[in-house]
C-alpha positions in Angstrom: 8.3 -13.3 2.5 5.4 -10.8 2.5 6.4 -7.1 2.4 3.6 -4.8 3.2 4.3 -1.2 2.3 2.0 1.6 3.2 1.9 5.3 3.7 -0.4 8.3 3.9 -1.6 9.8 0.6 1.2 11.6 -1.2 4.1 9.9 0.6 5.5 8.3 -2.5 4.6 4.7 -1.8 3.6 3.8 -5.3 6.7 5.4 -6.8 8.9 3.5 -4.3 7.2 0.2 -5.2 7.7 0.8 -8.9 11.4 1.4 -8.3 11.6 -1.8 -6.1 10.3 -3.8 -9.0 13.2 -2.6 -11.1 15.6 -3.9 -8.4 13.6 -7.1 -7.6 11.9 -8.2 -10.8 10.8 -11.5 -9.3 8.7 -9.9 -6.6 5.0 -10.6 -7.0 2.6 -7.8 -6.5 -0.8 -8.1 -4.9 -3.2 -6.0 -6.9 -5.9 -4.5 -4.6 -9.5 -4.1 -5.5 -11.1 -0.7 -5.2 -14.4 1.1 -5.8 -12.7 4.4 -6.5 -12.6 5.8 -10.0 -9.6 5.0 -12.2 -7.1 7.8 -12.6 -5.8 8.6 -16.2 -2.4 7.0 -15.6 -3.8 3.7 -14.1 -4.5 0.4 -15.7 -7.3 -2.0 -14.5 -5.8 -5.3 -13.3 -2.3 -3.8 -13.0 -2.7 -0.9 -10.6 -6.0 -1.9 -9.1 -9.0 -4.1 -9.9 -11.6 -1.3 -10.4 -14.9 -2.8 -9.4 -18.4 -1.4 -8.6 -19.6 -0.8 -5.0 -22.1 -3.7 -5.4 -19.4 -6.1 -6.6 -17.1 -5.1 -3.8 -19.8 -5.5 -1.1 -20.8 -8.9 -2.5 -17.2 -10.1 -2.4 -16.8 -8.8 1.1 -20.0 -10.6 2.2 -18.6 -13.8 0.6 -15.4 -13.5 2.6 -13.3 -13.1 -0.5 -10.9 -10.5 1.0 -7.9 -10.8 3.3 -8.5 -7.3 4.4 -10.8 -4.3 3.5 -10.9 -0.7 4.4 -13.0 2.3 3.6 -10.8 5.2 2.8 -12.2 8.6 1.7 -15.6 7.2 0.8 -14.2 4.4 -1.3 -13.5 0.8 -0.5 -10.2 -1.0 -0.9 -9.3 -4.6 -0.3 -6.9 -7.4 -0.9 -8.6 -10.3 -2.7 -7.7 -13.8 -1.4 -7.7 -15.0 -5.0 -5.0 -12.5 -5.8 -2.7 -13.3 -2.9 -3.1 -16.9 -1.9 -1.5 -18.5 -5.0 1.7 -16.5 -4.3 1.6 -17.3 -0.6 1.4 -21.0 -1.4 4.2 -20.8 -4.0 6.8 -19.4 -1.5 7.4 -16.4 -3.8 8.2 -13.0 -2.2 5.3 -10.6 -2.5 4.6 -6.9 -2.0 1.3 -5.6 -0.7 0.5 -1.9 -1.4 -2.3 -1.2 1.2 -3.5 1.5 3.5 -2.3 1.7 7.1 -5.2 -0.3 8.7 -5.0 -2.9 5.9 -1.3 -3.4 6.6 -2.0 -4.0 10.3 -4.7 -6.4 9.4 -2.3 -8.4 7.1 0.3 -8.4 9.9 -2.2 -9.8 12.3 -3.2 -12.6 9.8 0.4 -13.2 8.7 2.7 -12.3 11.6 5.8 -13.1 9.5 4.9 -10.3 7.1 7.4 -7.4 7.1 5.6 -4.0 7.4 7.1 -0.8 6.2 5.6 2.7 6.8 6.7 5.4 4.4 6.8 8.6 6.4 6.8 12.2 5.2 6.0 15.4 7.3 2.4 16.4 7.3 2.9 19.8 5.6 4.9 18.1 2.8 2.2 15.5 2.2 -0.5 18.2 1.8 1.8 20.1 -0.6 2.3 16.9 -2.7 -1.4 16.2 -2.7 -2.1 19.7 -4.1 0.6 19.4 -6.7 -0.7 16.1 -8.0 -3.7 17.9 -9.4 -5.7 14.7 -9.3 -8.2 15.5 -6.5 -10.6 18.4 -5.7 -9.9 20.6 -2.8 -12.5 18.7 -0.8 -10.8 15.4 -1.6 -7.5 16.8 -0.5 -9.0 18.0 2.8 -10.4 14.5 3.4 -7.1 12.9 2.7 -5.3 15.4 4.9 -7.6 14.7 7.8 -6.8 11.0 7.6 -3.1 11.5 7.6 -3.0 12.3 11.3 -4.6 9.0 12.2 -2.3 7.1 9.9 0.8 8.7 11.3 -0.3 7.9 14.9 -0.2 4.2 13.9 3.3 4.2 12.3 5.0 2.9 15.5 3.2 -0.4 15.0 5.2 -1.1 11.9 8.4 -3.1 11.7 10.2 -0.3 9.8 9.6 3.4 9.3 11.3 4.9 6.2 11.6 8.7 5.8 10.8 9.8 2.2 11.3 13.5 2.8 14.9 13.6 1.9 14.6 12.2 -1.6 13.2 9.2 -3.4 16.5 7.6 -4.0 17.3 7.5 -0.3 13.9 6.0 0.6 14.2 3.4 -2.2 17.7 2.3 -1.0 16.4 2.0 2.6 13.4 -0.2 1.6 15.7 -2.2 -0.7 18.0 -2.9 2.2 15.0 -4.0 4.4 13.9 -6.5 1.7 17.4 -7.8 1.1 18.0 -8.3 4.8 14.7 -10.2 5.3 15.2 -12.4 2.2 18.7 -13.4 3.2 17.6 -14.0 6.8 14.9 -16.3 5.6 17.2 -18.4 3.4 
């Protein structure tokens, strides 16, 4: 099973995914590639493959990605070399991608289960400001993209509300994963 989890910036997607790995330690994780700068708490090869713009564009030209997207002036993509070994091994895998990337994966792999983590717009902007990882200009860029992302949420298999607390959202995604794994067996 492929589980594709996405959300607008600040919705708690990464935190939810980290909690899911505590519950499902056998889940594989598809590490995306990005051209954005590494944040202080991130590890290359674990959180993302941090690569140069030239390397990213070269890989894209060589058709080495399942999906790519430009987000806030940076490129993100899922490398075929990262995902295909797991797809062939019948292991369950989580993809942490942006909204358009999730829909691209769903198009390529219709059996993938897509989950949109939803939080009200005002709360997302507040969370972005409280992270203190972006400039005001970067926050405005992210905030302008949120509206487009939220408009696409109805295209997802599941919408999970993460405005009522992390624990509730994690339990809901856990239930989605368990139901899909048991239905597949």
